N, C-alpha and C positions, 0 to 999 in steps of 0.2 A: 379457341376459349380459353387455351392455357395460356396464350401470348396476352390476351386482356389481363389478364393477374398481374402478369408480369407488368402490363404497361403503369398499372395502377402503383403498384412498387417505385415505378421510376418516374411519377409524375412530377413529385419535391423536386426531383435533381435536374427533372426539366424547368422546373418555373425558375431554377437560378437563374437560368441565362437568358430572361426575358427582358431582363431591366437596363439593357446597354444604352449609353446615350446616343441620340437622334442622329450624331453623324457619323460615328461608328456603326451602327446598322446599315446605313447605307452605303457605306464601303467596304463591308467585310459580313457578308449574308454568309454563316459559317451553315451547310444543311444538315450536320449532323447535332447543332445545336440551336434548334428551333423555335422562331420568336413567338411561335402559334400554337398554343395547345390542344392537339385536335381535340374538336367534343366528345368523341368515342370515350377519349380515358377520361373527359370530365363526365360522362353518363356513368362507365363501368365503376370509377371512384364514388359516385354516388349513390350506385345503387350498395355496393359494399357498404360504405359509412352508414348510411340507412337503416340497414341490416344488421349492421354492428351494433346499432344505439336501440335497434326495434326487438334482435334476438338475440343479442351477445349476451354476456355474462359481466362480471364484474370491474372491468377494464376503466376505471375514471366513474362509471356510476352503474348504479342497480339497472339492468335492462328490463324492459318495460314488459316482453311478453313472460320472461321468468316470474316475473310481477305478478302476474294474470295466473299461471299455473299455481303458484303458492296461494292466493285466495283462493282460488278455484278448487282446490286442493289435490291436485295431479300430483304433483311434486311436494315435499315437504324438508328440511333442513335437517340433518342428523346432528348437527352440533351447532349452529345458530339461528335458533328459531324465533327473533324478535319477526323478522318479517310475517311468520306465519301466526304471531300473538298479534299484530295489527300493533306493535309498539313506535313506530316512526311513522308520524305523518307525512310529513313534505316527502317530497321526490321533485328531482331537477328535470326539465326539459330541456334545458337550453342547448345539450348537446345535438340534441336533432336539429334544430335549425341550425348549428355552425356545421355539423358533421354530416352534409345530404344536401337538406333544403336547401341551404344556399350553393351548391354547386349544381344543382338544377335548375334553380332559379339561373345561375350563368349560361349554362347549355340552352337556356330559351332566348336568353340578352344576346349570345353570339348569335341564334338561329334568326334574329329578329333586325340588328343592327345592320344597315345597308352597307357598313364599312368590313365588316365582318362575317356575313351571310355566305360568301362564294367561299371562304375559306373552311369557313364550318360546314357546309354542305359536301364537303368532301366525305364526311363519314356517315352522309346518307342522305333523303330528301328534309331538306329544311323542316318541313310542316311536319314529317311522324317524327321526327327529333322533340318537337315542340310539344307534340302530342302526348309522348311517351311522358316528357318531362311533367306534363301537365297533371297526366293520371298517378305519375308515383307520389307527387305535393300531394294530391287529392289523399291518397291512401296514409301516407305519413300524418297529414292534417287531423281526419277524421278519426284515427288511435291516438293522436293527444287530446282533440276536444273529449272524445269520449272517457279518457280517464282524468282529465282536470274538469271539464266545463269549459266556460271561459276562457278564452286565451289571445294572445298576441295571434293577429291574423294577417288583416287587410295592412299595419304597416310593420309589419313583425321582419321584412325582409331588407328593410332601407338602411341599415349598416350605421354609418355614421352621420347617415340625416337625420338618423332620428332613433336615439338609445333609449328611449323610454315609452315604446308602441302602446297604444291602445290595448284594453282587453276587448275583443269583438264577444257579442253573445254568442252562444252555442246553436242558437236559432238563427242567427246572422252566417254562421260558419257555413253551419248542413244547407241551407241556400244556395250559397254559392260556391261550394263542394258540388252540390247535385247538378248545378249550371257547369261548374268545371267540365265533370265528365262530360257531359253530354256535347259540349263543343269539344272537346278533344276526340270523342268519338266521330265527332262529323269532319274535324279536321284531318283525320288521319285518311291519307291517298294511298290505299294498298298498288294501284297500279304508278304508283312514283318510286316504288323498290323498299327495299330494307333498308335498319340502318345498322349501325357499328358501335360496340361497346355495351348491347346489351345481356344484362347476366341472367334476364330471367326467362325469355321468349327467342333470344339467339335472332333478333331483327325482325321477327315473325308478326307483321303489321295486321293481319287478319285476327292473331291471338291477343294481340291488345286491344281489339274493338271489343271482343267478347269480354275482356277482363274490366274494362271501360261499365259498361253494363250489366256486367254482374256484382262491381261493386255500386254500381247505381241501384240495383235491388237490397242488395244488403244494407244500404243508407238509407234507401225509402222505408223498408220496413221496419228500420230504427224510429220512426217514427209514428209505429201503428197505437201508442197509447198516449201520444201527446197531438197529434194532428192526423186521423185517421182518414179524412177527406184526400189530403195532400199523399199521405203515403199509398192508396189508393191507385192515386194518378199514376205516380213516380213508379209503380211495381208495372200495372199495366203497360206503361211507357219503355221500362230495360225490356221486361218480356217481349214484347211486338220488334226488340230490335235488336234482339239477340243475346242471346248467354250462354254459360259452359254447356257445351252439350254430353262430353265425356271427361274422365279423368285427364287425359290428353291435354285437356285445354287449363289444367291445374295453373293457377300463377304460383311460379315454387323460384325462388332464389337457389343457384345451382351450386353449391361450395366446392372447393377444390381437392385435391389431394395434396396439393402442395402447400406447406408450410409457409405464412401465417392464413391461409385462405380456406381453411378446413373448417369445419363445423364445428361451433365453440361448444360443444355438448362432448367432443372428442378433448381437445384439450383440455377438457376438467377431469372427466372419468381417466384418460389415458395419461394424463401427464403432469395433474396436481394432485392436492390429496381430495379424496371423493367426502363432499359432505350433503348431495342429493340423494334420495331415494322416493321410488313412488309410496303416496300414502295409504292408510289402510281403508281410508275413504274410496278411492278408485281401488284398491285389488279386491276388498271386499264385496264392493258392486258388481265387479267382472264376474268373480267367484257365484255370486249368487244365480245369474244370469247365464250361467252358464257360457259366457262371452268367449270366442274364439280368438278374440284379439288380444285376450290378457299373454300369451308368449311373446306377442309382437311388442307389448307396450311394458313388462317387467321380467324381468329374472327370477327367478329360483334363490332362494336365502341360499346361501353359499353353506350355512352354519347345519341346515337342514333338511334342503330337497326340495323344499316348498315353496308357494307362495305367501310372502305376511306381509303386508305394507305397515309403513312405518307411522307410529302414532303422530295423528294432526296435532298441531301446537299444542304441544307440551312444552313446558319451560325448558331452560339450559341444562340444568341438573337430571331432569327426566332424559332426556334426548342423548346425551352425553353417554348416558347408563348402558346405552341399547349400541353394541360393535355393529357395525357395516355388513357385517355375513350373516348377522341374525334377521336380515330386512332383506327385500326384493330392492334392488338397484334398476335404473330402466335400462330397456332391453338393450342388446349390441345394436340392433337395429337402428337406434336413436342416436346411440354414439360414434356410429363409424363417420370417418372423414369426410364423405361427400353426401351426409344425409340433408336434404333440405332446409330450407327455412320455408314454411308454408302460408304465403299470403291470404291467398281463397282457394277454397277446393270446388269441385263440382259436387263433392258431397254435401256443403254448405250451400249451394244453390237450390239443390233439391227441397232440401227441406225448407229453405225460403217458398219455394215453391210450392211446397206440402200446405205452408199455413197461409199464402194468398189463396189457396182454392178452399183451404178451411173457414175462410173470412168471405169468403164471396167474392173475391175479389180476380180471380182468374179461372181459368179452365180447368180442366184435368181433374182426375180424383185423388182426394189428400191423401187416403190410405196407400193408394197403391204408390205415392210421388212419396210418402214419410217410409215406404218398403224399400223403393228405389235408391232413398237416400243413407240407409240402412248397408243394403246392398254395395254402395259403391261404397263406403269407407271401410267395408271389408275387405274389398277388392283393393282397395289405394294399401291395405297393410298385406295381402298377399294369401288372406284366405279362400278355402276350398268351397267350391262352389255347391258341397254337399253340407258341408259346415254351417253356410250362410243359410240356406233352405232350413237344414234345425233350429237354427237361431231362431230365425222369423216365426215358427211355427208355436214356439212356447208362446203361454196364456198370458203372461206377463211382460212379452213383446207388443201385443197386438195395439191397433193405433186404436185411440179412446175418441171417437170423435163429439162426445159432450165435453169433452175437457184436453181439446188437442194441445190447447198450452203445455199442459203436463208431458204430455206423450212425446211430444218434439223435443218440449227442453229438457227431458230426461237422457232422451236418445244425442241429442245433439251436445249435451257436454262431456259423451264417452266417444263421440264422434270427432269433438274439436282438442283431441288430447294432442299435448305439442303445440298448438292455439292458444296459447293463454290468453292476449286483452280481448281475441273475438270471443272466448267462452266466458269469460269476464262481463263483455257487455252484454252477452245473451240472456246470460243467468239474471242481470239487473232488469232487465227487460221482459222477460217471459217470467220470471220467480219461479223457475224448476231449472233443477232438481231442487227438492227443499234438504238445501246443506246446514248442517250446524254450525256453528261460529266455535272458537278454537277452546278448549276446555282451558287453557290456560291463558284466555286473552286480557289484553292490557284492561286496566279496572274500567268498567262501562263502556266498552267497545265490543262491537258486532263487526260481521262480515262488512270490510268497507264496501263504498257505494261510489267512492271518486277518492281520489291522491288530494294532500295537501299542495299548494304551492311553494314553489322553491325559495328559500331564504334570501337569497340573491332578489329576487323580484320585490318582496319584502321589503328591501333596506334601498333598490337603485330603481326601484318601477312605481314608489309607495304611492302616489297619487292615484294610478291605475288598477294597481291592485286593489285598493277601498274602494273601489268602483265597482269591480267585478265582486267583491265577495257581500258590498249592498246590497246589487241586482241578486245575485245567486244564493245567498247567503252564507252562514258562518264558513271559515276555510278549516272543516273538519270533514274527516271521511266518512262521518253520517251524515254530510248533505248530499244531496240531489242532483243528479247533472239535468237538464232542462228536459229531454228527452226519457228519462228514469220516474214516469209518474206512477 
């Protein structure tokens, strides 16, 4: 695993040696300077870059998971509060295409092209490398379309062949992603062996099959309000084919203790000026429910020795008057170098199963699955069995069959701590918990339902940008994406 991270550092250097002229290549093949970059390097690099763009911090662009965490009032800034107050409309999606998706597409190409598949297969069975790349592409694209709605998709990775791609509708994208995930699941050949360069499951193809169907379960349920019949069909099919069965199946990107491949939160809190704290919305709710995850999520405020959340959505003057030692910072659990990025967890899958049962789309007892989801979250955060039982015994936690959306939405918001993109998406779909907009929100603005398109698209891809907003609605944060009905 450590070597894979070293390979990523070397990748750009290796590429320098791939442009020799044809005659020289034939005469002088240097084994120390390969002309073919192993696809294991590309896959490891693609996963690393994709996680940096989705789960990272501030290098080059505002990272999307943190954006969701702030809109969902998990964390707030202690200094720069524009995001918490919904000031900035537009956000840039282009780095995700160029740092992650492009490399995944290259892995697929090298394992498909007759001239390169032989060398590519040295990193593992071609079908399995292709399947993993397809699953990761689906993961990235669904997060992008959840945030912006209509986006470049079918023409997005054509490079110089098409510098102004069309915007596919979110419905078209979802239909394609659901097919891609199912085809990738079928494509995986467990008997053919593992692949190299996989920093998520270490090449374990059985786990990738579970992840593919667990993602289909997520995407299928996302259609619950806009196309319930299709949602039911997808959910039932995913459940039949096999989904996560324990926390051991969680899709996690595992960071390394070796800089620069550490958890980005570690860089922020240990090596930089601290500007993020856990919100009063989160801390107060955890305290109200006697939730034993509070110490796992946050640290007591240094000045007072108790848990005090940072006031959410206040103006910069108010935020600047509050010292870091006066509020609860994120816990040491989440700012260690190796704390993983969570792509999807068993907890989420259980909540989805509970909802499927509540809607009559699947077997099982909705209340028992709801309790199991809470238990799985607690266990993931290291909570003792007795504390879990005491929490579940509280009347405030009891499942309400008459309003399953509220029961599931309220608890899912807590369980999706550190998973901002998914938390934001599920809040929009379920409409719970009942969060209040920032008190100092920009004039007339509520909690965003989407992000505005990047300025580069407005200027460089104007025709297709205008087609998208004519279909979808104004390029505002209040405009709802297709599935958010």
